[in-house]
N, C-alpha and C positions, 0 to 999 in steps of 0.2 A: 531554490529551497526544496529539500526533499519532503515527500508526503509519507505519512505512516498511517496504517490502519490500527484503530483501537477498538476495544470492546469494553463496555461498562459492566461491572459485576452487579451493580444494583438494578439497573433497568434493562440490561442486555442489549442496549443500543450499540450499533456499530457505526463508527465515525472515521472520517479521514481528516487528519490534522497535519498541517504544515508547520514544521519547525526545524531548527538546525539539529544536527546529530548530538551535540553536547547539551541541548536543552531538554528539559522534562516537560511533558504535557501537563497542564493544570487540571481543571475540573472537567467533568463530563459535559459536553455541549447540550445534551438533551435534558438531563435531570439536575445538573449543576452540583452534583456531589463530588467532593474532592477525595483523591486517593483511591478511587474505585475503578479507574480505567487501566486496562492492561494492553500493552502493545502486542499486536498479533505478529506472527512470524511471516513477514513478507519482505520482498526485496525493495529497497527504496528506489524510487525513480527520480531522476534529475532531468529537468527540462533544459535542453541544449539551446543556446541562443546563437543563431548564425546572423552575422551582419548582413551579408548579401548571399542569398541562396541561388546558386545556379542550377539547382535541381528543380524538377517540376513538382507540383503539389502531389500528384499521384504517386511519385516515387517516394516522397516523404511519408505519405499515408501508408503505403505498403511496408515501409521499413518499420513504422510504429506498430502496425498490425502483427508483423512477424515477431517483434520484440515482445509484445504482450502475449502472443501465443506461447512463447517459450516460458514466460513467467507463469501463465496459467497452467501449463503442463507441470511445472515444478510444484506448484501449489496443490494440484490434483494428486500427484504422487505422494506428497507429504500427508495429505488428508487420508489417502488410502492406507498408508503405513500406520497412521494413528488409529484408524478403525481396526486394523488387524492386531495392533498391540493391545487395544483395550478389550478385545474379546478373550 
């Protein structure tokens, strides 16, 4: 099940919520207000289940680190673009 980052417009709390892509998130988990959370622009991550992994734990860890580095770099570039656009 993918996870999504949300931010509440009422309390400014940021939350990670797990739900299917066609489902809508309900109320804010912090202040419980409905209709105030907005999904942030992030890439959804899916957990891959492997029945029998022949790879070592270190290899899997390195793979996930590299994947997250790419995602963080994309988010950093988007944030920099938003700062330049708002000026």
